[in-house]
C-alpha positions as CSV (number, residue, x, y, z in Angstrom):
1,M,-14.7,1.4,-15.0
2,Q,-15.6,-2.3,-16.2
3,V,-19.2,-2.9,-16.2
4,P,-20.2,-6.7,-15.8
5,F,-23.4,-6.7,-18.0
6,I,-22.0,-5.2,-21.0
7,K,-22.6,-8.3,-23.0
8,Y,-26.5,-7.6,-22.1
9,I,-26.2,-4.1,-23.5
10,E,-24.1,-4.7,-26.5
11,S,-26.9,-7.3,-27.1
12,L,-29.7,-4.7,-27.1
13,V,-27.6,-2.4,-29.0
14,V,-27.0,-4.9,-31.8
15,S,-31.0,-5.7,-31.4
16,R,-31.6,-2.1,-32.9
17,M,-33.4,-0.9,-29.9
18,T,-33.5,2.8,-29.2
19,D,-31.4,4.4,-26.4
20,A,-34.7,5.2,-24.5
21,K,-35.9,1.5,-24.9
22,I,-32.5,0.2,-23.6
23,L,-32.6,2.5,-20.6
24,Q,-36.0,1.3,-19.8
25,K,-35.1,-2.3,-20.2
26,L,-31.8,-1.7,-17.7
27,K,-34.3,0.1,-15.4
28,E,-36.5,-2.5,-15.1
29,L,-33.9,-5.1,-14.4
30,N,-32.3,-2.5,-11.9
31,L,-29.0,-2.3,-13.7
32,D,-27.5,1.5,-14.1
33,F,-25.5,2.7,-17.5
34,P,-25.2,6.1,-18.7
35,E,-26.7,7.0,-21.5
36,E,-23.4,8.3,-22.9
37,G,-22.1,4.9,-22.8
38,L,-24.7,3.8,-25.2
39,T,-23.6,6.1,-27.8
40,I,-19.9,4.8,-27.4
41,V,-21.1,0.9,-27.7
42,R,-23.8,1.7,-30.7
43,D,-20.8,3.8,-32.6
44,R,-18.4,0.7,-32.2
45,F,-20.9,-1.7,-33.7
46,R,-22.0,0.7,-36.3
47,N,-18.6,1.4,-37.5
48,E,-18.1,-2.5,-38.1
49,K,-21.8,-2.9,-39.7
50,P,-23.0,0.5,-40.9
51,E,-25.6,-1.0,-43.4
52,Y,-27.1,-3.1,-40.6
53,F,-27.7,-0.1,-38.3
54,A,-29.1,2.1,-41.2
55,F,-31.7,-1.0,-41.6
56,G,-30.2,-1.5,-45.3
57,E,-29.4,-5.3,-44.4
58,E,-30.4,-7.8,-41.9
59,L,-27.9,-9.3,-39.5
60,D,-26.0,-12.3,-40.6
61,L,-25.4,-15.1,-38.0
62,V,-21.7,-15.2,-38.6
63,T,-21.2,-11.6,-37.3
64,L,-23.6,-12.4,-34.6
65,A,-21.3,-15.4,-33.8
66,E,-18.4,-13.0,-34.0
67,W,-19.6,-10.6,-31.5
68,D,-20.7,-13.6,-29.4
69,L,-24.2,-12.3,-28.7
70,E,-26.1,-15.1,-30.7
71,E,-28.1,-16.4,-27.7
72,M,-29.3,-13.1,-25.8
73,V,-29.9,-11.5,-29.4
74,G,-31.8,-14.5,-30.7
75,D,-34.0,-14.3,-27.4
76,I,-34.7,-10.4,-27.9
77,M,-35.1,-10.6,-31.4
78,N,-37.0,-13.8,-31.4
79,I,-34.8,-15.5,-34.3
80,Q,-33.4,-18.7,-34.7
81,V,-29.6,-18.9,-33.8
82,P,-27.2,-22.1,-33.8
83,T,-26.5,-21.9,-30.2
84,G,-30.3,-21.7,-29.4
85,T,-31.3,-19.4,-26.6
86,H,-31.4,-21.9,-23.6
87,G,-30.6,-20.4,-20.3
88,V,-31.6,-16.7,-21.1
89,N,-34.5,-16.9,-19.2
90,G,-33.1,-18.6,-16.2
91,A,-30.2,-15.9,-16.2
92,L,-33.0,-13.3,-16.0
93,E,-34.6,-15.3,-13.2
94,V,-31.0,-15.2,-11.4
95,L,-31.0,-11.7,-11.9
96,N,-34.2,-11.3,-10.1
97,D,-33.4,-13.7,-7.4
98,P,-31.5,-11.5,-4.5
99,L,-29.7,-14.4,-2.9
100,M,-28.9,-16.3,-5.8
101,Y,-27.7,-13.3,-7.3
102,R,-25.2,-12.2,-4.4
103,L,-24.1,-15.7,-4.0
104,I,-23.4,-16.4,-8.0
105,T,-21.6,-12.9,-8.5
106,A,-19.7,-13.4,-5.2
107,M,-18.3,-16.7,-6.3
108,A,-17.8,-15.5,-9.9
109,L,-15.7,-12.6,-8.3
110,A,-13.8,-15.3,-6.3
111,G,-12.6,-16.8,-9.5
112,I,-15.0,-20.1,-9.0
113,T,-15.6,-21.6,-12.4
114,K,-19.1,-21.8,-13.9
115,E,-19.3,-25.5,-13.7
116,D,-18.2,-25.3,-9.7
117,I,-21.1,-22.4,-9.3
118,E,-23.7,-24.5,-10.8
119,L,-22.8,-27.6,-9.1
120,I,-22.7,-25.4,-5.6
121,V,-26.1,-23.7,-6.1
122,N,-27.9,-27.1,-7.2
123,G,-26.2,-29.2,-4.9
124,K,-25.8,-27.2,-1.4
125,Y,-28.6,-25.0,-2.0
126,N,-31.1,-27.4,-3.6
127,I,-32.0,-24.6,-6.0
128,H,-32.5,-26.1,-9.8
129,Y,-30.9,-23.5,-12.3
130,S,-29.5,-25.1,-15.0
131,A,-25.8,-25.3,-16.4
132,E,-26.9,-23.3,-19.3
133,D,-28.7,-20.8,-16.8
134,I,-25.7,-19.9,-15.2
135,E,-23.7,-19.8,-18.0
136,M,-25.7,-17.1,-19.8
137,F,-26.0,-15.2,-16.4
138,L,-22.4,-15.1,-16.1
139,K,-22.0,-14.0,-20.0
140,Y,-24.5,-11.6,-20.2
141,F,-25.1,-10.2,-16.6
142,F,-21.9,-10.6,-14.8
143,K,-18.9,-11.3,-16.9
144,V,-15.9,-10.8,-14.9
145,D,-14.0,-13.8,-15.7
146,D,-11.5,-11.6,-17.9
147,W,-10.9,-8.8,-15.2
148,S,-7.8,-8.4,-13.1
149,L,-7.8,-8.6,-9.4
150,S,-7.4,-4.7,-9.4
151,Q,-10.5,-4.2,-11.8
152,K,-12.7,-6.6,-9.5
153,K,-11.6,-4.3,-6.8
154,E,-12.3,-1.2,-8.3
155,Y,-15.9,-2.3,-9.3
156,V,-16.5,-3.7,-5.6
157,E,-15.5,0.1,-4.2
158,D,-18.3,1.4,-6.5
159,I,-20.9,-0.9,-5.3
160,E,-23.3,1.1,-3.7
161,D,-25.4,-1.6,-1.4
162,S,-23.0,-1.9,1.6
163,A,-24.2,-5.5,2.3
164,L,-23.3,-6.6,-1.2
165,A,-20.2,-4.7,-1.3
166,R,-19.2,-6.5,2.0
167,F,-20.1,-10.0,0.7
168,Y,-17.7,-9.1,-2.4
169,K,-15.0,-8.1,-0.1
170,L,-15.1,-11.4,1.4
171,S,-15.1,-13.3,-2.0
172,L,-11.9,-11.2,-3.2
173,K,-10.2,-12.4,0.0
174,G,-10.6,-15.8,-1.2
175,D,-12.3,-17.0,1.6
176,K,-14.4,-19.4,-0.5
177,D,-15.6,-21.7,2.6
178,Y,-17.0,-18.7,4.7
179,L,-18.5,-17.3,1.6
180,L,-20.6,-20.6,1.0
């Protein structure tokens, strides 16, 4: 099964947090991920950079860029990264805003671009999330832009919140006007 917030989990792993700390962070954000999955993610990165995970070296920014985790790892570890950490705090705000979470995630499932999502959220709903906030949210907490329709349908079938699942099903049908 696909996990839309896998980039966030990867960022926590690359930040060298323990499994217990990662699970605690996920629980604080109401994100559910199996502990066995953490082992798989950690092993993938450990195989690429064993010295880093053995605390024998620091993580270089080139590797961080290759993994495409700069912003979140920079924020978590409080380090300067070339891309900056703009939008990370806003992404966390979106995650904790149930109405905007539902709207933005449904639009992402419907295939609406992040630029259009930002325009709709700020224009139609008069809520001021920056383009970076929405971009970081869609990158780290709801990355579905590379999913196929069948993967999106499978994800929606596993949603436990029936109201959210119903909303997502509308977005997959492509009725964007009704969705908004």
